[in-house]
ZADO-1210 file (C-alpha; in nm, 4 decimals, padded with zeros to 6 digits):
<atoms>
<atom x="-02.8431" y="-03.6150" z="-00.6091" code="MET" pos="1"/>
<atom x="-03.0042" y="-03.2827" z="-00.5102" code="ASP" pos="2"/>
<atom x="-03.0797" y="-03.1645" z="-00.8296" code="PHE" pos="3"/>
<atom x="-03.2158" y="-02.8105" z="-00.7030" code="GLN" pos="4"/>
<atom x="-02.9009" y="-02.7639" z="-00.4836" code="ALA" pos="5"/>
<atom x="-02.7054" y="-02.8243" z="-00.8009" code="SER" pos="6"/>
<atom x="-02.8724" y="-02.5885" z="-01.0192" code="ALA" pos="7"/>
<atom x="-02.8248" y="-02.3225" z="-00.7719" code="LYS" pos="8"/>
<atom x="-02.4576" y="-02.3451" z="-00.8300" code="LYS" pos="9"/>
<atom x="-02.4698" y="-02.3755" z="-01.1826" code="LEU" pos="10"/>
<atom x="-02.6046" y="-02.0310" z="-01.2702" code="THR" pos="11"/>
<atom x="-02.3182" y="-01.8369" z="-01.4291" code="THR" pos="12"/>
<atom x="-02.1214" y="-01.9900" z="-01.7189" code="PRO" pos="13"/>
<atom x="-01.7634" y="-01.9000" z="-01.7769" code="VAL" pos="14"/>
<atom x="-01.7233" y="-01.6748" z="-02.0691" code="LYS" pos="15"/>
<atom x="-01.4200" y="-01.6653" z="-02.3073" code="SER" pos="16"/>
<atom x="-01.2488" y="-01.3219" z="-02.3035" code="ALA" pos="17"/>
<atom x="-01.2834" y="-01.1281" z="-02.6323" code="LYS" pos="18"/>
<atom x="-00.9822" y="-00.8965" z="-02.6984" code="ILE" pos="19"/>
<atom x="-01.0293" y="-00.6324" z="-02.9845" code="VAL" pos="20"/>
<atom x="-00.7899" y="-00.3781" z="-03.0850" code="PRO" pos="21"/>
<atom x="-00.7816" y="-00.0350" z="-02.9166" code="ASN" pos="22"/>
<atom x="-00.9760" y="-00.1548" z="-02.6141" code="MET" pos="23"/>
<atom x="-00.9215" y="00.0098" z="-02.2914" code="SER" pos="24"/>
<atom x="-00.8002" y="-00.1073" z="-01.9673" code="VAL" pos="25"/>
<atom x="-01.1444" y="-00.1114" z="-01.8012" code="ASP" pos="26"/>
<atom x="-01.2821" y="-00.2957" z="-02.1092" code="GLU" pos="27"/>
<atom x="-01.0181" y="-00.5405" z="-02.0968" code="LEU" pos="28"/>
<atom x="-01.0932" y="-00.5962" z="-01.6921" code="LEU" pos="29"/>
<atom x="-01.4615" y="-00.6127" z="-01.8049" code="ARG" pos="30"/>
<atom x="-01.3813" y="-00.9231" z="-02.0216" code="GLU" pos="31"/>
<atom x="-01.1827" y="-01.0935" z="-01.7529" code="TYR" pos="32"/>
<atom x="-01.5160" y="-01.0550" z="-01.5283" code="GLY" pos="33"/>
<atom x="-01.6367" y="-01.3849" z="-01.7276" code="GLY" pos="34"/>
<atom x="-01.3236" y="-01.5739" z="-01.6531" code="CYS" pos="35"/>
<atom x="-01.2396" y="-01.7987" z="-01.3787" code="ALA" pos="36"/>
<atom x="-00.8903" y="-01.8027" z="-01.1868" code="PHE" pos="37"/>
<atom x="-00.6733" y="-01.4886" z="-01.1426" code="GLY" pos="38"/>
<atom x="-00.8516" y="-01.3042" z="-01.4122" code="ALA" pos="39"/>
<atom x="-01.1839" y="-01.3552" z="-01.2412" code="GLY" pos="40"/>
<atom x="-01.0460" y="-01.2374" z="-00.9046" code="ARG" pos="41"/>
<atom x="-00.8795" y="-00.9254" z="-01.0626" code="LEU" pos="42"/>
<atom x="-01.2017" y="-00.8236" z="-01.2418" code="ALA" pos="43"/>
<atom x="-01.4017" y="-00.8737" z="-00.9000" code="GLU" pos="44"/>
<atom x="-01.1171" y="-00.6683" z="-00.7329" code="ALA" pos="45"/>
<atom x="-01.1907" y="-00.3786" z="-00.9794" code="VAL" pos="46"/>
<atom x="-01.5611" y="-00.3885" z="-00.8970" code="ASP" pos="47"/>
<atom x="-01.4972" y="-00.4042" z="-00.5646" code="ILE" pos="48"/>
<atom x="-01.2533" y="-00.0938" z="-00.5497" code="TYR" pos="49"/>
<atom x="-01.4763" y="00.0967" z="-00.7777" code="TYR" pos="50"/>
<atom x="-01.7634" y="00.0687" z="-00.5396" code="GLU" pos="51"/>
<atom x="-01.5256" y="00.1585" z="-00.2390" code="MET" pos="52"/>
<atom x="-01.3854" y="00.4719" z="-00.4184" code="LEU" pos="53"/>
<atom x="-01.7524" y="00.5900" z="-00.5472" code="ALA" pos="54"/>
<atom x="-01.8821" y="00.5558" z="-00.1781" code="SER" pos="55"/>
<atom x="-01.8527" y="00.9299" z="-00.0247" code="GLU" pos="56"/>
<atom x="-01.9289" y="00.7543" z="00.3166" code="LYS" pos="57"/>
<atom x="-01.6362" y="00.5130" z="00.2957" code="THR" pos="58"/>
<atom x="-01.3144" y="00.5928" z="00.4699" code="THR" pos="59"/>
<atom x="-01.0401" y="00.4424" z="00.2140" code="LYS" pos="60"/>
<atom x="-00.7361" y="00.2840" z="00.3986" code="PHE" pos="61"/>
<atom x="-00.4349" y="00.1501" z="00.2091" code="PHE" pos="62"/>
<atom x="-00.1833" y="-00.0729" z="00.3202" code="GLY" pos="63"/>
<atom x="00.1573" y="-00.0498" z="00.1193" code="LEU" pos="64"/>
<atom x="00.3988" y="-00.3443" z="00.1996" code="ALA" pos="65"/>
<atom x="00.6793" y="-00.4772" z="-00.0300" code="GLY" pos="66"/>
<atom x="00.9263" y="-00.2873" z="-00.2676" code="ALA" pos="67"/>
<atom x="00.6587" y="-00.1098" z="-00.4302" code="MET" pos="68"/>
<atom x="00.8219" y="00.2370" z="-00.4425" code="THR" pos="69"/>
<atom x="01.1720" y="00.1143" z="-00.5717" code="PRO" pos="70"/>
<atom x="00.9823" y="-00.0728" z="-00.8439" code="ALA" pos="71"/>
<atom x="00.8133" y="00.2273" z="-01.0064" code="GLY" pos="72"/>
<atom x="00.4744" y="00.2278" z="-00.8369" code="MET" pos="73"/>
<atom x="00.5339" y="00.5619" z="-00.6143" code="ARG" pos="74"/>
<atom x="00.3659" y="00.8212" z="-00.8731" code="ALA" pos="75"/>
<atom x="00.0572" y="00.5716" z="-00.8618" code="ILE" pos="76"/>
<atom x="00.0047" y="00.6034" z="-00.4997" code="ILE" pos="77"/>
<atom x="00.0878" y="00.9552" z="-00.4804" code="ALA" pos="78"/>
<atom x="-00.1732" y="01.0344" z="-00.7357" code="ASP" pos="79"/>
<atom x="-00.4391" y="00.8320" z="-00.5431" code="LEU" pos="80"/>
<atom x="-00.3781" y="01.0653" z="-00.2562" code="ILE" pos="81"/>
<atom x="-00.4019" y="01.3867" z="-00.4577" code="ARG" pos="82"/>
<atom x="-00.7195" y="01.2401" z="-00.6078" code="ASP" pos="83"/>
<atom x="-00.8857" y="01.1634" z="-00.2448" code="GLY" pos="84"/>
<atom x="-00.8767" y="00.7960" z="-00.3064" code="HIS" pos="85"/>
<atom x="-00.6547" y="00.7312" z="-00.0186" code="ILE" pos="86"/>
<atom x="-00.7606" y="00.8728" z="00.3158" code="ASP" pos="87"/>
<atom x="-00.5313" y="00.6876" z="00.5594" code="VAL" pos="88"/>
<atom x="-00.1893" y="00.5417" z="00.4394" code="LEU" pos="89"/>
<atom x="00.0049" y="00.2603" z="00.6596" code="VAL" pos="90"/>
<atom x="00.3372" y="00.1703" z="00.4964" code="THR" pos="91"/>
<atom x="00.6731" y="00.0245" z="00.5722" code="THR" pos="92"/>
<atom x="00.9862" y="00.2282" z="00.6582" code="GLY" pos="93"/>
<atom x="01.1605" y="00.0895" z="00.3502" code="ALA" pos="94"/>
<atom x="00.8834" y="00.2108" z="00.0969" code="ASN" pos="95"/>
<atom x="00.9278" y="00.5632" z="00.2470" code="MET" pos="96"/>
<atom x="01.3021" y="00.5602" z="00.2277" code="VAL" pos="97"/>
<atom x="01.2885" y="00.4654" z="-00.1317" code="HIS" pos="98"/>
<atom x="01.0210" y="00.7297" z="-00.2068" code="ASP" pos="99"/>
<atom x="01.2416" y="00.9918" z="-00.0313" code="THR" pos="100"/>
<atom x="01.5469" y="00.8689" z="-00.2388" code="VAL" pos="101"/>
<atom x="01.3360" y="00.9136" z="-00.5579" code="GLU" pos="102"/>
<atom x="01.2223" y="01.2627" z="-00.4230" code="ALA" pos="103"/>
<atom x="01.5783" y="01.3966" z="-00.3932" code="LEU" pos="104"/>
<atom x="01.6537" y="01.2950" z="-00.7406" code="GLY" pos="105"/>
<atom x="01.8384" y="01.0024" z="-00.6736" code="LEU" pos="106"/>
<atom x="01.7301" y="00.7103" z="-00.9069" code="HIS" pos="107"/>
<atom x="01.6891" y="00.3636" z="-00.9018" code="HIS" pos="108"/>
<atom x="01.8182" y="00.1428" z="-01.2017" code="TYR" pos="109"/>
<atom x="01.6867" y="-00.1342" z="-01.3669" code="LYS" pos="110"/>
<atom x="01.9037" y="-00.4507" z="-01.3423" code="GLY" pos="111"/>
<atom x="01.8846" y="-00.8045" z="-01.3385" code="THR" pos="112"/>
<atom x="01.7976" y="-01.0744" z="-01.0983" code="ASP" pos="113"/>
<atom x="02.0748" y="-01.3096" z="-01.2324" code="CYS" pos="114"/>
<atom x="02.3283" y="-01.0626" z="-01.0968" code="ALA" pos="115"/>
<atom x="02.6843" y="-01.1260" z="-00.9422" code="ASP" pos="116"/>
<atom x="02.5764" y="-00.9849" z="-00.5887" code="ASP" pos="117"/>
<atom x="02.9666" y="-01.0076" z="-00.4720" code="ILE" pos="118"/>
<atom x="03.0551" y="-00.8098" z="-00.7786" code="GLN" pos="119"/>
<atom x="02.7963" y="-00.5785" z="-00.7062" code="LEU" pos="120"/>
<atom x="02.9138" y="-00.5122" z="-00.3525" code="ARG" pos="121"/>
<atom x="03.2305" y="-00.4312" z="-00.4797" code="HIS" pos="122"/>
<atom x="03.0953" y="-00.1823" z="-00.6982" code="GLU" pos="123"/>
<atom x="02.9053" y="-00.0381" z="-00.4227" code="CYS" pos="124"/>
<atom x="02.5626" y="-00.0978" z="-00.5729" code="ILE" pos="125"/>
<atom x="02.2818" y="-00.2580" z="-00.3646" code="ASP" pos="126"/>
<atom x="02.0243" y="-00.5029" z="-00.5310" code="ARG" pos="127"/>
<atom x="01.6572" y="-00.5105" z="-00.4646" code="ILE" pos="128"/>
<atom x="01.5490" y="-00.8186" z="-00.7115" code="TYR" pos="129"/>
<atom x="01.6242" y="-00.6400" z="-01.0171" code="ASP" pos="130"/>
<atom x="01.6283" y="-00.3080" z="-00.9405" code="VAL" pos="131"/>
<atom x="02.0090" y="-00.1352" z="-00.8484" code="TYR" pos="132"/>
<atom x="02.0808" y="00.1387" z="-00.6154" code="LEU" pos="133"/>
<atom x="02.4270" y="00.3148" z="-00.5693" code="PRO" pos="134"/>
<atom x="02.5313" y="00.3236" z="-00.2172" code="ASP" pos="135"/>
<atom x="02.6178" y="00.6836" z="-00.2483" code="GLN" pos="136"/>
<atom x="02.2285" y="00.7419" z="-00.2529" code="HIS" pos="137"/>
<atom x="02.2195" y="00.6416" z="00.1169" code="PHE" pos="138"/>
<atom x="02.4798" y="00.8887" z="00.1983" code="THR" pos="139"/>
<atom x="02.3096" y="01.1745" z="00.0424" code="ASP" pos="140"/>
<atom x="01.9757" y="01.0545" z="00.1970" code="LEU" pos="141"/>
<atom x="02.1422" y="01.0472" z="00.5430" code="GLU" pos="142"/>
<atom x="02.2712" y="01.4096" z="00.5012" code="GLU" pos="143"/>
<atom x="01.9108" y="01.4948" z="00.4019" code="PHE" pos="144"/>
<atom x="01.7359" y="01.3390" z="00.6904" code="LEU" pos="145"/>
<atom x="02.0017" y="01.4766" z="00.9450" code="GLN" pos="146"/>
<atom x="01.9060" y="01.8207" z="00.8151" code="GLY" pos="147"/>
<atom x="01.5476" y="01.7286" z="00.8641" code="VAL" pos="148"/>
<atom x="01.5679" y="01.5877" z="01.2274" code="TYR" pos="149"/>
<atom x="01.7683" y="01.8906" z="01.3240" code="ALA" pos="150"/>
<atom x="01.4769" y="02.1231" z="01.2319" code="GLY" pos="151"/>
<atom x="01.2116" y="01.9353" z="01.4054" code="LEU" pos="152"/>
<atom x="01.0209" y="02.0842" z="01.7072" code="PRO" pos="153"/>
<atom x="01.1729" y="02.0159" z="02.0347" code="GLN" pos="154"/>
<atom x="00.8606" y="01.8427" z="02.1558" code="GLU" pos="155"/>
<atom x="00.7438" y="01.4803" z="02.1619" code="SER" pos="156"/>
<atom x="00.6449" y="01.3879" z="01.8368" code="LEU" pos="157"/>
<atom x="00.4389" y="01.0778" z="01.6584" code="SER" pos="158"/>
<atom x="00.5950" y="00.8827" z="01.4078" code="ILE" pos="159"/>
<atom x="00.3205" y="01.0310" z="01.1683" code="ARG" pos="160"/>
<atom x="00.4199" y="01.3627" z="01.2460" code="GLN" pos="161"/>
<atom x="00.7942" y="01.2932" z="01.1513" code="VAL" pos="162"/>
<atom x="00.7055" y="01.1562" z="00.8255" code="LEU" pos="163"/>
<atom x="00.4764" y="01.4593" z="00.7612" code="THR" pos="164"/>
<atom x="00.7823" y="01.6991" z="00.8387" code="GLU" pos="165"/>
<atom x="01.0057" y="01.4747" z="00.5825" code="ILE" pos="166"/>
<atom x="00.7180" y="01.5345" z="00.3312" code="GLY" pos="167"/>
<atom x="00.7291" y="01.9204" z="00.3713" code="LYS" pos="168"/>
<atom x="01.0606" y="01.9028" z="00.3063" code="ASN" pos="169"/>
<atom x="01.0467" y="01.7404" z="-00.0374" code="LEU" pos="170"/>
<atom x="00.9740" y="01.9093" z="-00.3785" code="GLU" pos="171"/>
<atom x="00.8962" y="01.6094" z="-00.6077" code="ASP" pos="172"/>
<atom x="00.5359" y="01.6028" z="-00.6943" code="ASP" pos="173"/>
<atom x="00.5724" y="01.2186" z="-00.7510" code="SER" pos="174"/>
<atom x="00.6644" y="01.1932" z="-00.3779" code="SER" pos="175"/>
<atom x="00.3926" y="01.0030" z="-00.1588" code="ILE" pos="176"/>
<atom x="00.5382" y="01.1824" z="00.1482" code="LEU" pos="177"/>
<atom x="00.5272" y="01.5158" z="-00.0120" code="LYS" pos="178"/>
<atom x="00.1780" y="01.4627" z="-00.1497" code="THR" pos="179"/>
<atom x="00.0461" y="01.3178" z="00.1600" code="ALA" pos="180"/>
<atom x="00.1653" y="01.6428" z="00.3675" code="ALA" pos="181"/>
<atom x="00.0222" y="01.8643" z="00.1234" code="GLU" pos="182"/>
<atom x="-00.3202" y="01.6904" z="00.1249" code="MET" pos="183"/>
<atom x="-00.3205" y="01.6272" z="00.4780" code="ASP" pos="184"/>
<atom x="-00.3516" y="01.2625" z="00.4459" code="VAL" pos="185"/>
<atom x="-00.1813" y="01.0738" z="00.7480" code="PRO" pos="186"/>
<atom x="00.0869" y="00.8638" z="00.6542" code="VAL" pos="187"/>
<atom x="00.1440" y="00.5753" z="00.9387" code="TYR" pos="188"/>
<atom x="00.4466" y="00.3713" z="00.9831" code="CYS" pos="189"/>
<atom x="00.4434" y="00.1413" z="01.2804" code="PRO" pos="190"/>
<atom x="00.7956" y="-00.0200" z="01.2161" code="ALA" pos="191"/>
<atom x="00.9833" y="00.2980" z="01.1390" code="LEU" pos="192"/>
<atom x="01.2675" y="00.1733" z="01.3296" code="GLN" pos="193"/>
<atom x="01.3134" y="-00.1200" z="01.0636" code="ASP" pos="194"/>
<atom x="01.4437" y="00.1298" z="00.7866" code="SER" pos="195"/>
<atom x="01.7017" y="00.3703" z="00.7011" code="VAL" pos="196"/>
<atom x="01.4708" y="00.6609" z="00.8421" code="ILE" pos="197"/>
<atom x="01.4533" y="00.4866" z="01.1766" code="GLY" pos="198"/>
<atom x="01.8451" y="00.4199" z="01.1761" code="LEU" pos="199"/>
<atom x="01.9160" y="00.7751" z="01.1061" code="GLN" pos="200"/>
<atom x="01.6671" y="00.8960" z="01.3477" code="ALA" pos="201"/>
<atom x="01.8425" y="00.6928" z="01.6207" code="TRP" pos="202"/>
<atom x="02.1799" y="00.8139" z="01.4974" code="LEU" pos="203"/>
<atom x="02.0626" y="01.1769" z="01.5355" code="TYR" pos="204"/>
<atom x="01.9294" y="01.1020" z="01.8836" code="LYS" pos="205"/>
<atom x="02.2493" y="00.9735" z="02.0182" code="GLU" pos="206"/>
<atom x="02.3921" y="01.3117" z="02.0276" code="GLY" pos="207"/>
<atom x="02.0934" y="01.5420" z="01.9903" code="ASN" pos="208"/>
<atom x="01.7453" y="01.5877" z="02.1535" code="PRO" pos="209"/>
<atom x="01.4757" y="01.3993" z="01.9739" code="LEU" pos="210"/>
<atom x="01.1514" y="01.2687" z="02.1146" code="GLN" pos="211"/>
<atom x="00.9432" y="01.0438" z="01.9099" code="VAL" pos="212"/>
<atom x="00.6541" y="00.8278" z="02.0933" code="ASP" pos="213"/>
<atom x="00.5914" y="00.5125" z="01.9131" code="ALA" pos="214"/>
<atom x="00.2483" y="00.4720" z="02.0449" code="PHE" pos="215"/>
<atom x="00.1211" y="00.8217" z="01.9934" code="ALA" pos="216"/>
<atom x="-00.0176" y="00.7335" z="01.6675" code="ASP" pos="217"/>
<atom x="-00.2486" y="00.4633" z="01.7652" code="MET" pos="218"/>
<atom x="-00.5013" y="00.7045" z="01.9371" code="HIS" pos="219"/>
<atom x="-00.5130" y="00.9241" z="01.6401" code="GLU" pos="220"/>
<atom x="-00.5659" y="00.6102" z="01.4052" code="PHE" pos="221"/>
<atom x="-00.8234" y="00.4456" z="01.6173" code="MET" pos="222"/>
<atom x="-01.0148" y="00.7933" z="01.6342" code="GLU" pos="223"/>
<atom x="-01.0107" y="00.7678" z="01.2354" code="LEU" pos="224"/>
<atom x="-01.1777" y="00.4117" z="01.2687" code="CYS" pos="225"/>
<atom x="-01.4192" y="00.5018" z="01.5236" code="TYR" pos="226"/>
<atom x="-01.5606" y="00.7955" z="01.3354" code="GLU" pos="227"/>
<atom x="-01.5727" y="00.6355" z="00.9776" code="ALA" pos="228"/>
<atom x="-01.9235" y="00.5729" z="00.8669" code="GLU" pos="229"/>
<atom x="-01.7966" y="00.2830" z="00.6481" code="SER" pos="230"/>
<atom x="-01.4370" y="00.1354" z="00.5742" code="THR" pos="231"/>
<atom x="-01.2310" y="00.0065" z="00.2820" code="GLY" pos="232"/>
<atom x="-00.8871" y="-00.1426" z="00.2574" code="ALA" pos="233"/>
<atom x="-00.6730" y="-00.1969" z="-00.0507" code="LEU" pos="234"/>
<atom x="-00.3747" y="-00.4165" z="00.1031" code="LEU" pos="235"/>
<atom x="-00.0731" y="-00.4599" z="-00.1305" code="LEU" pos="236"/>
<atom x="00.1265" y="-00.7361" z="00.0500" code="GLY" pos="237"/>
<atom x="00.0906" y="-00.8109" z="00.4069" code="GLY" pos="238"/>
<atom x="00.3192" y="-00.7488" z="00.6943" code="GLY" pos="239"/>
<atom x="00.3114" y="-00.4721" z="00.9685" code="VAL" pos="240"/>
<atom x="00.0799" y="-00.2503" z="00.7210" code="PRO" pos="241"/>
<atom x="-00.1746" y="-00.5014" z="00.6755" code="LYS" pos="242"/>
<atom x="-00.2065" y="-00.6172" z="01.0501" code="ASN" pos="243"/>
<atom x="-00.2044" y="-00.2391" z="01.1541" code="TYR" pos="244"/>
<atom x="-00.5063" y="-00.1663" z="00.9622" code="ILE" pos="245"/>
<atom x="-00.7061" y="-00.4717" z="01.0145" code="LEU" pos="246"/>
<atom x="-00.6304" y="-00.4998" z="01.3978" code="GLN" pos="247"/>
<atom x="-00.7954" y="-00.1271" z="01.4390" code="SER" pos="248"/>
<atom x="-01.1277" y="-00.3202" z="01.4413" code="MET" pos="249"/>
<atom x="-01.0665" y="-00.5209" z="01.7340" code="LEU" pos="250"/>
<atom x="-01.1250" y="-00.2050" z="01.9471" code="VAL" pos="251"/>
<atom x="-01.4147" y="-00.0735" z="01.7513" code="THR" pos="252"/>
<atom x="-01.7699" y="-00.1931" z="01.7116" code="PRO" pos="253"/>
<atom x="-01.6990" y="-00.2154" z="01.3304" code="LYS" pos="254"/>
<atom x="-01.5487" y="-00.4274" z="01.0676" code="SER" pos="255"/>
<atom x="-01.4293" y="-00.3481" z="00.7325" code="PHE" pos="256"/>
<atom x="-01.6935" y="-00.3267" z="00.4717" code="ASP" pos="257"/>
<atom x="-01.4471" y="-00.3568" z="00.1703" code="TYR" pos="258"/>
<atom x="-01.1172" y="-00.5405" z="00.1641" code="ALA" pos="259"/>
<atom x="-00.8882" y="-00.6140" z="-00.1281" code="ILE" pos="260"/>
<atom x="-00.5739" y="-00.7906" z="-00.0847" code="GLN" pos="261"/>
<atom x="-00.3097" y="-00.8155" z="-00.3717" code="LEU" pos="262"/>
<atom x="-00.0408" y="-01.0658" z="-00.2775" code="THR" pos="263"/>
<atom x="00.2034" y="-01.3367" z="-00.3858" code="MET" pos="264"/>
<atom x="00.1728" y="-01.4987" z="-00.0345" code="ASP" pos="265"/>
<atom x="00.0128" y="-01.7979" z="00.0618" code="ARG" pos="266"/>
<atom x="-00.2168" y="-01.9006" z="00.3612" code="PRO" pos="267"/>
<atom x="-00.0623" y="-02.2457" z="00.4220" code="GLU" pos="268"/>
<atom x="00.2292" y="-02.1434" z="00.6557" code="THR" pos="269"/>
<atom x="-00.0311" y="-01.9351" z="00.8930" code="GLY" pos="270"/>
<atom x="00.1419" y="-01.5951" z="00.8482" code="GLY" pos="271"/>
<atom x="-00.0553" y="-01.2852" z="00.8118" code="LEU" pos="272"/>
<atom x="00.0711" y="-01.1827" z="00.4762" code="SER" pos="273"/>
<atom x="-00.0829" y="-01.4791" z="00.3283" code="GLY" pos="274"/>
<atom x="-00.3794" y="-01.5044" z="00.5433" code="ALA" pos="275"/>
<atom x="-00.7006" y="-01.4813" z="00.3387" code="THR" pos="276"/>
<atom x="-00.9641" y="-01.1991" z="00.3992" code="LEU" pos="277"/>
<atom x="-01.2066" y="-01.4850" z="00.4972" code="ASP" pos="278"/>
<atom x="-00.9970" y="-01.6045" z="00.7870" code="GLU" pos="279"/>
<atom x="-01.0007" y="-01.2242" z="00.8955" code="ALA" pos="280"/>
<atom x="-01.3807" y="-01.2506" z="00.9397" code="GLN" pos="281"/>
<atom x="-01.3200" y="-01.4954" z="01.2333" code="SER" pos="282"/>
<atom x="-01.1301" y="-01.2144" z="01.4185" code="TRP" pos="283"/>
<atom x="-01.4168" y="-00.9849" z="01.3228" code="GLY" pos="284"/>
<atom x="-01.1688" y="-00.7610" z="01.1124" code="LYS" pos="285"/>
<atom x="-01.3713" y="-00.8020" z="00.8123" code="VAL" pos="286"/>
<atom x="-01.7461" y="-00.7752" z="00.8172" code="GLY" pos="287"/>
<atom x="-01.9726" y="-01.0891" z="00.7554" code="GLU" pos="288"/>
<atom x="-02.1410" y="-00.9206" z="00.4363" code="ASN" pos="289"/>
<atom x="-01.8259" y="-00.7479" z="00.3354" code="ALA" pos="290"/>
<atom x="-01.7206" y="-00.7314" z="-00.0146" code="LYS" pos="291"/>
<atom x="-01.3806" y="-00.8814" z="-00.0187" code="SER" pos="292"/>
<atom x="-01.1322" y="-01.0609" z="-00.2475" code="VAL" pos="293"/>
<atom x="-00.7671" y="-01.1711" z="-00.2310" code="THR" pos="294"/>
<atom x="-00.5700" y="-01.1581" z="-00.5890" code="VAL" pos="295"/>
<atom x="-00.2596" y="-01.3756" z="-00.6007" code="TYR" pos="296"/>
<atom x="-00.0409" y="-01.2156" z="-00.8388" code="ALA" pos="297"/>
<atom x="00.2321" y="-00.9366" z="-00.8416" code="ASP" pos="298"/>
<atom x="00.0991" y="-00.6200" z="-00.7259" code="ALA" pos="299"/>
<atom x="00.3206" y="-00.4151" z="-00.9672" code="THR" pos="300"/>
<atom x="00.0979" y="-00.5754" z="-01.2487" code="ILE" pos="301"/>
<atom x="-00.2531" y="-00.5648" z="-01.0691" code="THR" pos="302"/>
<atom x="-00.2370" y="-00.2538" z="-00.9064" code="LEU" pos="303"/>
<atom x="-00.1803" y="-00.0454" z="-01.2225" code="PRO" pos="304"/>
<atom x="-00.4422" y="-00.2290" z="-01.3991" code="LEU" pos="305"/>
<atom x="-00.6887" y="-00.1929" z="-01.1267" code="MET" pos="306"/>
<atom x="-00.6324" y="00.1803" z="-01.0874" code="VAL" pos="307"/>
<atom x="-00.6769" y="00.2466" z="-01.4672" code="ALA" pos="308"/>
<atom x="-00.9982" y="00.0427" z="-01.4864" code="ALA" pos="309"/>
<atom x="-01.1549" y="00.2245" z="-01.1907" code="VAL" pos="310"/>
<atom x="-01.0232" y="00.5671" z="-01.3055" code="ARG" pos="311"/>
<atom x="-01.1969" y="00.5252" z="-01.6364" code="THR" pos="312"/>
<atom x="-01.5258" y="00.4225" z="-01.4479" code="ARG" pos="313"/>
<atom x="-01.4981" y="00.7195" z="-01.2150" code="LEU" pos="314"/>
<atom x="-01.4307" y="00.9644" z="-01.5017" code="TYR" pos="315"/>
<atom x="-01.7445" y="00.8153" z="-01.6970" code="LYS" pos="316"/>
<atom x="-01.9544" y="00.8670" z="-01.3870" code="ARG" pos="317"/>
</atoms>
């Protein structure tokens, strides 16, 4: 046995978390730092996220996949944009659909995952796990979107420009799109067609002039990557937003310096959503010396905890 090699691996003992009354979220996450498994990973994610946000030279990318806006996470993300903690947002069309629905005062409702979905269909209620949404909301959304499309400039637009225009027509301060438009933060949605926003754009285009260039965003996006002195990414879920953010480094001489992934997906199937950030190093997407961690847990739990802890640290700083 190589006792010297073994000794190097046995330097940090696991510390039992101590929970006391009135402790802050940051204090709780610091206690997690001595633990193993998911608790230790989440504490590491907070440390990396704090360093990423505290660095003025780091361009901060945020990947938003999954059903995060209907689940109640939209105000957290809007506040991150407002406070300068997101420089570039890449998301799914569905998340922006539900953000817009809420911004129009059309609420999502808490339901149950043990539902009679046939009965819900008869009652014109759509279900997203344990979230309910009346069909009528989409009728109201469609009317709003058709009005926005009718007011768009008669020139070729990028998807980012379309989303900015939608945001300019919203009045809810908790809206991601409204806040991004106000703060001049770009929102990229490479698969916008895969959503009601995209579907309504197509329906409008069937009878009216509308020019949207799906590739126009890429030059703008790549320029942001090239010009960044340092780069960091917080990825919620995977899918298109994750790949769109990470693939940018394939055509730049850089790699991500910070990377955090909050996901429930596993790597064994070879899918990108579950792919580890270590795997991304083989592609040169994440740097050899990058600070990175994957937290395998529901992002509706881990994101608020991370944000609360890091906000406390930034405030104290």
